[in-house]
PATORMI-209787 format. One record per residue (C-alpha): residue number from 0; residue in one letter; chain; x, y, z. Coordinates in steps of 0.1 Angstrom, whole numbers, plus 5000, padded with zeros to 4 digits. Layout:
N
> NUM  a  A  X  Y  Z
...
% end
This chain:
167
> 0  i  A  2854  0483  8065
> 1  v  A  2835  0512  8053
> 2  n  A  2846  0548  8063
> 3  k  A  2821  0568  8044
> 4  f  A  2800  0569  8017
> 5  y  A  2796  0601  7996
> 6  e  A  2775  0611  7968
> 7  d  A  2791  0641  7944
> 8  s  A  2769  0667  7923
> 9  q  A  2770  0640  7891
> 10  n  A  2754  0613  7919
> 11  n  A  2783  0595  7920
> 12  l  A  2785  0571  7950
> 13  w  A  2820  0575  7962
> 14  i  A  2828  0545  7990
> 15  c  A  2861  0554  8015
> 16  t  A  2875  0520  8028
> 17  i  A  2904  0511  8041
> 18  p  A  2920  0494  8011
> 19  g  A  2912  0524  7989
> 20  l  A  2888  0547  7974
> 21  f  A  2857  0533  7949
> 22  l  A  2833  0547  7928
> 23  l  A  2799  0527  7923
> 24  d  A  2787  0526  7887
> 25  r  A  2747  0523  7895
> 26  d  A  2738  0513  7861
> 27  s  A  2760  0484  7857
> 28  m  A  2766  0478  7895
> 29  t  A  2804  0478  7888
> 30  f  A  2830  0493  7909
> 31  k  A  2864  0512  7900
> 32  g  A  2888  0512  7922
> 33  w  A  2920  0536  7934
> 34  r  A  2944  0523  7960
> 35  h  A  2977  0533  7974
> 36  d  A  3009  0522  7950
> 37  p  A  3042  0533  7967
> 38  n  A  3058  0534  7935
> 39  d  A  3032  0558  7921
> 40  e  A  3033  0594  7933
> 41  h  A  3001  0601  7919
> 42  s  A  2983  0573  7933
> 43  l  A  2965  0574  7966
> 44  s  A  2987  0587  7993
> 45  h  A  2976  0560  8018
> 46  p  A  2952  0529  8014
> 47  c  A  2928  0539  8043
> 48  v  A  2904  0564  8030
> 49  n  A  2886  0583  8055
> 50  c  A  2864  0611  8038
> 51  a  A  2858  0626  8005
> 52  f  A  2843  0658  7998
> 53  e  A  2836  0679  7965
> 54  d  A  2839  0713  7966
> 55  s  A  2820  0744  7951
> 56  r  A  2842  0741  7918
> 57  f  A  2835  0702  7918
> 58  n  A  2870  0692  7925
> 59  l  A  2868  0657  7943
> 60  w  A  2892  0659  7976
> 61  v  A  2900  0628  7993
> 62  g  A  2912  0626  8031
> 63  t  A  2934  0593  8038
> 64  s  A  2954  0583  8074
> 65  n  A  2982  0600  8051
> 66  g  A  2974  0630  8035
> 67  l  A  2949  0652  8017
> 68  n  A  2945  0640  7979
> 69  l  A  2930  0659  7952
> 70  y  A  2914  0638  7923
> 71  d  A  2922  0652  7887
> 72  r  A  2889  0631  7871
> 73  e  A  2907  0639  7836
> 74  k  A  2941  0626  7842
> 75  d  A  2928  0598  7867
> 76  q  A  2951  0609  7893
> 77  f  A  2957  0621  7924
> 78  t  A  2980  0651  7939
> 79  a  A  2988  0647  7977
> 80  y  A  2993  0673  8003
> 81  f  A  3010  0665  8036
> 82  v  A  3029  0680  8066
> 83  k  A  3060  0690  8047
> 84  d  A  3032  0712  8029
> 85  g  A  3018  0727  8059
> 86  l  A  2990  0705  8073
> 87  p  A  2994  0700  8111
> 88  g  A  2992  0664  8107
> 89  n  A  2986  0636  8079
> 90  k  A  2958  0620  8090
> 91  i  A  2925  0638  8077
> 92  v  A  2891  0628  8090
> 93  g  A  2868  0655  8076
> 94  i  A  2865  0680  8051
> 95  i  A  2840  0711  8044
> 96  e  A  2842  0742  8025
> 97  d  A  2834  0774  8038
> 98  d  A  2815  0806  8018
> 99  n  A  2845  0816  8006
> 100  g  A  2862  0786  7991
> 101  n  A  2883  0773  8016
> 102  l  A  2887  0738  8027
> 103  w  A  2885  0733  8067
> 104  l  A  2904  0699  8076
> 105  s  A  2901  0677  8106
> 106  t  A  2928  0660  8116
> 107  n  A  2948  0642  8141
> 108  k  A  2965  0671  8153
> 109  g  A  2940  0699  8151
> 110  i  A  2921  0719  8125
> 111  s  A  2933  0734  8092
> 112  k  A  2921  0759  8071
> 113  f  A  2934  0751  8030
> 114  n  A  2930  0780  8005
> 115  p  A  2930  0755  7972
> 116  k  A  2940  0786  7950
> 117  a  A  2967  0799  7967
> 118  k  A  2978  0762  7985
> 119  a  A  2975  0781  8017
> 120  i  A  2974  0765  8049
> 121  k  A  2966  0779  8082
> 122  n  A  2963  0755  8115
> 123  y  A  2945  0759  8146
> 124  n  A  2950  0740  8176
> 125  v  A  2941  0738  8214
> 126  h  A  2961  0769  8220
> 127  d  A  2933  0783  8195
> 128  g  A  2903  0770  8217
> 129  l  A  2899  0737  8201
> 130  q  A  2884  0711  8226
> 131  s  A  2912  0687  8216
> 132  n  A  2940  0684  8188
> 133  e  A  2924  0651  8175
> 134  f  A  2889  0649  8159
> 135  n  A  2865  0618  8152
> 136  g  A  2861  0605  8116
> 137  n  A  2833  0624  8095
> 138  a  A  2823  0644  8126
> 139  c  A  2821  0677  8106
> 140  y  A  2787  0697  8095
> 141  k  A  2782  0733  8083
> 142  s  A  2750  0744  8088
> 143  k  A  2727  0767  8064
> 144  s  A  2740  0798  8082
> 145  g  A  2776  0789  8075
> 146  e  A  2783  0778  8111
> 147  m  A  2808  0749  8112
> 148  f  A  2811  0721  8134
> 149  f  A  2838  0695  8145
> 150  g  A  2833  0664  8163
> 151  g  A  2868  0654  8186
> 152  i  A  2874  0634  8216
> 153  n  A  2865  0659  8240
> 154  g  A  2832  0672  8228
> 155  f  A  2829  0694  8197
> 156  n  A  2837  0729  8184
> 157  s  A  2816  0753  8163
> 158  f  A  2824  0785  8147
> 159  y  A  2817  0809  8115
> 160  p  A  2846  0813  8096
> 161  a  A  2844  0846  8087
> 162  d  A  2844  0857  8122
> 163  i  A  2881  0841  8127
> 164  r  A  2903  0868  8135
> 165  d  A  2941  0859  8136
> 166  n  A  2966  0875  8162
% end
């Protein structure tokens, strides 16, 4: 089952599936794949890959049903982030980036703002005005004006990240 196709800045086609992450070599029409290995902490954190996103620094981020993964292209390995690192839930279903380089993650327990440089996470849930804590897979979009949209089980939320003020 394919959850998402994602084309990065180098025209690589990443395929997010339930058994893992795959990269299509368009010249040879062959695949390279990454899977979860419970004995390897640098493998994907879960077999079900929900989404992929390349940030403005050309880092590839992969959302799985158990954690957010950063792919190190040089070492060909992953670093994972989980609830223990500050995420509200481990199921990552959408990833987009704001104009300040923060990643916004939709999960099964709210939305997170993740600062990759500081490794800082700020979580938002229904008490902050979300339509629900549960969001749908790949139902996220950033407009040209910077407005973000996240679709969930009770509708959608839209906001400008720069306008969010913490109490």
